[in-house]
C-alpha positions as CSV (number, residue, x, y, z in Angstrom):
1,M,-25.7,7.4,-0.1
2,H,-22.4,9.5,-0.3
3,Q,-19.2,7.7,0.4
4,Q,-15.6,8.8,0.0
5,L,-13.7,7.9,-3.1
6,K,-10.0,7.5,-2.6
7,I,-7.5,7.6,-5.6
8,R,-4.1,6.2,-4.8
9,L,-1.1,4.5,-6.6
10,S,-1.0,0.8,-6.2
11,T,1.7,-1.3,-4.3
12,D,2.9,-4.7,-4.8
13,A,0.4,-5.7,-2.1
14,D,-2.4,-4.7,-4.3
15,R,-1.6,-6.9,-7.1
16,F,-4.0,-9.7,-6.2
17,R,-6.9,-7.3,-5.6
18,I,-6.2,-6.0,-9.2
19,E,-6.1,-9.5,-10.7
20,Q,-9.4,-10.3,-9.0
21,L,-11.0,-7.1,-10.4
22,A,-9.7,-7.9,-13.9
23,E,-11.2,-11.2,-13.6
24,L,-14.5,-9.8,-12.4
25,D,-14.4,-7.5,-15.4
26,S,-13.4,-10.1,-17.9
27,R,-10.4,-8.0,-18.9
28,R,-6.5,-8.1,-18.6
29,A,-5.2,-6.5,-15.6
30,P,-3.2,-3.3,-15.9
31,H,0.6,-3.5,-15.2
32,G,3.2,-1.0,-14.1
33,D,2.1,2.0,-12.4
34,V,-1.6,1.5,-11.6
35,L,-3.9,4.0,-10.1
36,L,-6.7,2.6,-7.9
37,A,-10.1,4.0,-7.0
38,E,-11.4,2.7,-3.7
39,V,-14.6,3.3,-1.9
40,D,-14.6,2.4,1.8
41,G,-11.4,0.4,1.1
42,R,-13.1,-1.6,-1.6
43,L,-11.4,-1.6,-5.0
44,I,-13.8,-0.4,-7.7
45,A,-11.6,0.4,-10.6
46,A,-7.8,0.4,-11.6
47,A,-6.1,2.1,-14.5
48,G,-2.5,1.5,-15.6
49,V,0.1,3.6,-17.4
50,D,-0.1,0.7,-20.0
51,G,-3.7,2.0,-20.9
52,Q,-5.6,-1.1,-19.5
53,V,-8.6,-0.2,-17.4
54,V,-10.5,-2.6,-15.1
55,A,-13.6,-1.8,-13.2
56,D,-16.3,-3.4,-11.1
57,P,-19.2,-4.2,-13.7
58,F,-21.8,-4.0,-10.8
59,E,-21.0,-0.5,-9.8
60,P,-21.6,2.8,-11.7
61,T,-17.9,3.4,-12.5
62,A,-17.8,5.5,-15.7
63,A,-17.0,8.8,-14.0
64,V,-14.4,7.1,-11.8
65,V,-12.7,5.6,-14.8
66,R,-12.7,9.0,-16.5
67,L,-11.2,10.6,-13.5
68,L,-8.4,7.9,-13.3
69,R,-7.7,8.3,-17.0
70,R,-7.5,12.1,-16.6
71,Q,-5.1,11.6,-13.5
72,L,-2.9,9.4,-15.7
73,A,-2.8,11.9,-18.5
74,A,-2.1,14.9,-16.4
75,K,1.4,16.4,-16.5
76,P,3.2,16.1,-13.2
77,R,2.8,19.4,-11.4
78,R,5.7,18.7,-9.0
79,A,7.6,15.5,-7.6
80,G,5.2,13.2,-5.7
81,R,2.0,15.0,-6.7
82,R,1.7,13.4,-10.2
83,F,-1.3,11.3,-9.4
84,G,-2.9,13.3,-6.7
85,L,-2.4,10.4,-4.3
86,G,-4.8,10.0,-1.3
87,R,-7.2,12.3,-2.9
88,L,-10.7,11.9,-1.5
89,V,-13.7,13.0,-3.4
90,P,-17.3,12.4,-2.9
91,Y,-18.8,9.3,-4.4
92,R,-22.5,8.6,-4.8
93,H,-23.4,4.9,-5.1
94,A,-26.9,4.5,-6.8
95,A,-28.7,2.0,-4.8
């Protein structure tokens, strides 16, 4: 099944969802600027500029986490485009 993966920068309204994902992953939640990876509006991974990453342990997220880390490490191309906000890429969920 192919779905759309959306990468976006978190807002204050996402804090609770990030904390829930961190609890599910048994890790500390990322702080500061945090990139989110969502599939159909469902948060599956989050990576912060602090280096902390959390991901849904029940989803195949290794490639998504690599993508988030690459986005965070990328040099800004121009103002407002640093993280490729709103980027949609195909995501294949292995059922």
